[in-house]
C-alpha positions in Angstrom: -69.8 119.6 159.2 -68.0 121.3 162.1 -64.9 123.6 161.7 -62.7 120.8 163.2 -64.0 118.4 160.6 -63.2 120.8 157.8 -59.8 121.6 159.1 -58.5 118.0 158.9 -58.8 117.7 155.1 -57.1 121.1 154.6 -54.2 120.0 156.7 -53.9 116.7 154.9 -54.0 118.3 151.5 -51.4 120.9 152.7 -49.0 118.1 153.7 -49.7 116.2 150.4 -49.1 119.4 148.4 -45.8 120.1 150.3 -44.5 116.5 149.6 -45.5 116.7 145.9 -44.0 120.1 145.3 -40.9 119.3 147.3 -40.4 116.1 145.3 -40.8 117.9 141.9 -38.5 120.7 142.8 -35.7 118.4 144.0 -36.2 116.1 141.1 -36.2 119.0 138.6 -33.2 120.6 140.2 -31.3 117.3 140.3 -32.1 116.3 136.7 -31.5 119.8 135.4 -28.1 120.0 137.0 -26.9 117.2 134.7 -26.8 119.8 131.9 -24.0 121.6 133.8 -21.6 118.6 132.9 -22.8 118.0 129.4 -21.0 120.0 126.7 -23.0 122.0 124.1 -26.2 122.4 126.1 -25.7 125.6 128.0 -24.6 129.0 126.8 -21.1 129.9 128.0 -20.5 132.7 130.5 -23.5 134.3 132.4 -25.9 131.8 130.9 -24.1 128.9 132.6 -24.0 130.7 136.0 -27.6 131.7 135.8 -28.6 128.2 135.0 -26.6 126.7 137.9 -28.1 129.3 140.3 -31.6 128.4 139.1 -31.0 124.7 139.7 -29.6 125.4 143.1 -32.6 127.5 144.0 -34.9 124.6 143.0 -33.0 122.2 145.2 -33.0 124.6 148.2 -36.7 125.4 147.7 -37.5 121.6 147.6 -35.5 120.9 150.7 -37.1 123.8 152.6 -40.6 122.8 151.7 -40.0 119.1 152.5 -38.5 120.1 155.9 -41.6 122.2 156.7 -43.9 119.5 155.7 -46.7 121.8 154.7 -47.5 124.5 152.2 -50.5 126.7 152.0 -52.7 127.0 148.8 -51.4 130.6 148.3 -47.7 129.4 148.4 -48.6 126.5 146.0 -50.0 128.9 143.6 -46.8 131.1 143.8 -44.6 128.1 143.3 -46.5 127.0 140.3 -46.1 130.4 138.7 -42.4 130.3 139.7 -42.1 127.0 137.8 -43.3 128.8 134.6 -40.8 131.6 135.1 -38.0 129.1 135.8 -38.7 127.4 132.5 -38.3 130.8 130.7 -35.0 131.3 132.6 -33.8 127.8 131.5 -34.8 128.6 127.8 -32.6 131.8 127.9 -29.7 129.7 129.3 -29.9 126.9 126.8 -28.0 127.0 123.5 -30.7 125.1 121.6 -34.1 125.5 123.3 -36.1 123.5 120.8 -33.9 120.5 121.4 -33.1 120.7 125.1 -36.0 122.8 126.6 -39.3 121.9 125.0 -42.5 123.3 126.4 -43.3 119.8 127.8 -41.0 120.8 130.7 -44.1 122.9 131.8 -46.0 119.7 132.3 -44.8 119.4 135.9 -46.2 122.8 137.1 -49.3 122.2 134.9 -50.1 118.9 136.8 -49.4 120.4 140.2 -51.7 123.3 139.3 -54.4 121.0 138.2 -54.4 118.9 141.4 -53.9 121.6 144.1 -55.2 124.9 142.7 -58.7 126.4 142.6 -60.3 127.0 139.3 -59.6 130.7 139.2 -55.9 130.1 139.9 -55.8 127.5 137.3 -57.1 129.9 134.7 -54.4 132.4 135.7 -51.8 129.6 135.3 -53.1 128.7 131.8 -52.7 132.4 130.7 -49.2 132.5 132.2 -48.3 129.2 130.5 -49.4 130.6 127.1 -47.3 133.8 127.6 -44.3 131.8 128.7 -44.5 129.5 125.7 -44.8 132.5 123.4 -41.7 134.1 125.0 -39.7 130.9 125.0 -40.4 129.9 121.4 -40.3 133.4 119.8 -36.5 133.5 119.1 -36.7 130.1 117.4 -39.2 130.9 114.7 -39.0 133.4 111.8 -42.6 132.8 110.7 -45.4 134.3 112.8 -47.7 131.5 111.5 -45.3 128.8 112.6 -44.8 130.5 115.9 -48.5 130.8 116.5 -49.1 127.1 115.6 -46.4 125.9 117.9 -47.5 128.1 120.8 -51.1 127.0 120.2 -50.2 123.4 120.2 -47.9 123.5 123.2 -50.0 125.8 125.4 -53.2 124.1 124.3 -51.9 120.7 125.1 -50.6 121.8 128.5 -53.9 123.6 129.3 -56.0 120.6 128.2 -53.9 118.3 130.4 -54.4 120.7 133.3 -58.1 121.0 132.9 -58.5 117.2 132.4 -56.7 116.5 135.6 -58.5 119.2 137.4 -61.9 117.8 136.4 -60.8 114.3 137.4 -59.7 115.7 140.8 -63.1 117.4 141.3 -64.8 114.1 140.5 -62.7 112.1 142.9 -63.2 114.7 145.6 -67.0 114.5 145.2 -66.9 110.7 145.3 -64.8 110.8 148.4 -67.1 113.3 150.2 -70.1 111.2 149.2 -68.4 108.0 150.5 -67.3 109.6 153.7 -70.8 111.0 154.3 -72.4 107.5 153.7 -70.0 105.9 156.3 -71.3 108.4 158.9 -75.0 108.1 158.2 -77.6 105.4 159.0 -79.1 104.4 155.7 -82.6 103.9 157.0 -83.2 107.1 159.0 -80.6 109.4 157.5 -79.4 110.1 161.1 -75.8 110.0 162.1 -74.5 106.6 163.1 -72.4 105.1 166.0 -69.1 106.0 164.1 -70.0 109.6 163.8 -70.9 109.8 167.5 -67.5 108.4 168.4 -65.8 110.9 166.1 -67.5 113.8 167.8 -66.6 112.8 171.4 -63.3 114.6 171.4 -64.7 117.8 170.1 -67.6 117.9 172.6 -65.4 117.0 175.5 -62.9 119.7 174.5 -65.6 122.3 174.1 -67.1 121.5 177.5 -63.8 121.9 179.2 -63.2 125.1 177.4 -66.7 126.6 178.2 -67.0 125.2 181.7 -70.3 123.3 180.7 -71.4 119.7 181.2 -72.0 116.9 178.6 -75.3 115.1 178.5 -76.2 111.9 176.8 -79.9 111.1 176.3 -80.7 107.5 175.3 -84.1 107.0 173.6 -85.6 103.6 173.1 -88.9 103.2 171.2 -91.6 101.6 173.4 -93.1 98.3 172.2 -91.4 98.6 168.8 -91.0 94.8 168.4 -94.8 94.4 168.9 -95.3 97.0 166.2 -93.1 95.1 163.8 -94.7 91.8 164.6 -98.2 93.1 164.3 -97.9 95.4 161.3 -94.7 94.3 159.5 -91.2 95.6 159.2 -92.2 98.0 156.4 -94.4 99.9 158.9 -91.6 99.7 161.5 -89.2 101.3 159.0 -91.6 104.1 158.3 -92.1 104.7 162.0 -88.4 105.0 162.5 -88.2 107.5 159.6 -91.1 109.6 161.2 -89.3 109.5 164.6 -86.1 110.6 163.0 -87.7 113.5 161.3 -89.5 114.5 164.6 -86.2 114.4 166.5 -84.3 116.3 163.8 -86.7 119.2 164.1 -86.4 119.2 167.9 -82.7 118.8 168.7 -80.5 121.9 168.9 -78.2 122.6 166.0 -75.1 121.8 168.1 -76.4 118.5 169.4 -75.4 115.1 167.9 -78.4 112.9 167.1 -77.4 109.3 166.2 -79.1 105.9 165.7 -76.9 103.4 167.5 -78.8 100.3 166.6 -82.3 98.9 166.3 -84.8 101.3 167.9 -82.3 103.0 170.1 -81.1 106.5 169.5 -78.6 108.8 171.4 -78.5 112.5 171.7 -75.2 114.1 172.8 -74.9 117.7 173.7 -73.7 120.4 176.1 -75.9 121.7 179.0 -75.4 124.0 182.0 -76.8 121.4 184.5 -78.9 118.3 184.9 -82.1 120.3 185.0 -81.5 121.7 181.5 -80.7 118.2 180.3 -84.0 116.9 181.7 -85.9 119.7 179.9 -84.3 118.8 176.6 -85.1 115.1 177.1 -88.7 115.9 177.8 -88.9 117.8 174.5 -87.5 114.8 172.7 -89.9 112.5 174.4 -92.9 114.7 173.4 -91.6 115.0 169.8 -91.5 111.2 169.4 -95.0 110.8 170.9 -96.5 113.3 168.5 -94.7 112.1 165.4 -96.7 110.0 162.9 -96.3 108.3 159.6 -98.5 109.4 156.7 -100.8 106.5 157.5 -101.1 107.2 161.2 -98.7 104.9 162.9 -96.6 106.1 165.8 -94.8 105.2 169.0 -93.7 106.6 172.3 -90.2 106.5 173.7 -88.5 106.0 177.1 -85.7 108.4 177.6 -82.7 108.1 180.0 -80.5 111.1 180.8 -77.0 111.3 182.2 -74.7 114.3 182.8 -71.0 114.6 183.4 -68.4 117.3 183.7 -65.4 116.4 181.6 -62.0 116.4 183.3 -58.6 117.2 181.9 -56.7 114.2 180.6 -59.6 111.7 180.4 -60.3 109.6 177.3 -63.2 111.3 175.6 -64.4 108.1 173.8 -64.2 105.9 176.9 -66.0 108.7 178.9 -68.7 108.9 176.2 -69.6 105.2 176.5 -69.6 105.4 180.3 -72.0 108.3 180.0 -74.1 106.5 177.5 -74.2 103.4 179.8 -75.5 105.6 182.7 -78.2 107.0 180.4 -79.0 103.6 179.2 -79.6 102.4 182.7 -81.8 105.4 183.3 -83.8 104.6 180.2 -84.6 101.1 181.5 -85.7 102.7 184.7 -88.1 104.9 182.7 -89.5 101.7 181.1 -90.0 100.1 184.5 -92.0 103.2 185.6 -94.4 102.7 182.7 -92.7 103.9 179.6 -93.2 107.2 177.6 -91.3 109.1 180.3 -87.9 110.5 181.2 -85.6 109.2 183.9 -82.4 110.8 185.0 -79.3 108.8 186.1 -78.2 109.5 189.7 -75.6 112.3 189.8 -72.4 111.0 191.6 -71.8 112.6 194.9 -69.0 115.2 194.9 -65.8 114.0 196.5 -64.4 115.8 199.5 -61.7 118.4 198.5 -58.1 117.4 199.1 -56.2 119.5 201.7 -54.0 121.1 199.2 -57.1 122.3 197.3 -58.4 124.2 200.3 -55.3 126.1 201.1 -54.6 129.6 199.6 
């Protein structure tokens, strides 16, 4: 997976965390503000003012995070711990904490922590939750045993809920990654498929423009593959495809994209300095296919077509990709006409004459 591939999930999770945290802060602030108009809930004097300031802080934080639309993992961790501290402030401002401020109020930061924090951060949150429960319940219990039991039950329930949601989240993430991987792979050969090739077009075109290099597409078509299937059966054909895939995987450069686009046709997409370098890479691929064999000795050759382009600013990368592949495909058929098991290069378009304004200083 490239850095661009990894960045997108992080950005998506950052936006989801922002929306979730903002919604919880605003909801908590709005619901908590109702206590300001209910008699007998808040302590008079400084307690009421501190409580009102806390609810206003929640509303402002929620609005700010919602407006930004993104929150980093570090800030999410800080906000979760802030939620624990705010609960303690609320307890100190409430006249009867056991009635109006039970530890279940910590369920909101606990669930946010479980869904968005890493395991080490979650452990820190569990410790802080236990300490906050102890501090909040201490004034309400005369018996140390009763206090210990209540803190254990409250903190234990919150920690168990957090850990359970965290494990569920990890399971869901693994399933999503596995599913996403399967949608990008060809099930027979394990190579990337057409969808992944399209996904990588923008990245490759962007890198070529940045580095001043060219993009090459190499289309490989296995020679007489239908005859192989007809004579020896599709099981042998499948094993040959697997052998070809392994041979090519050991030959392509790490930055190249190797994909099976259908049947016995494969495409390699990469960056090169010029057409000569592309031709050398294609020759290596052709040789790799011809030397690849199944365990029982079956093998094939490949005809390879090569096309090269220099990406321009503003062009559609996907449309340009398929135009380049079409040129390489035409060159591949030319290689077949010349006798198969060889490389043919698409004609390079002639350079246009410079415009007058491009020749002036």
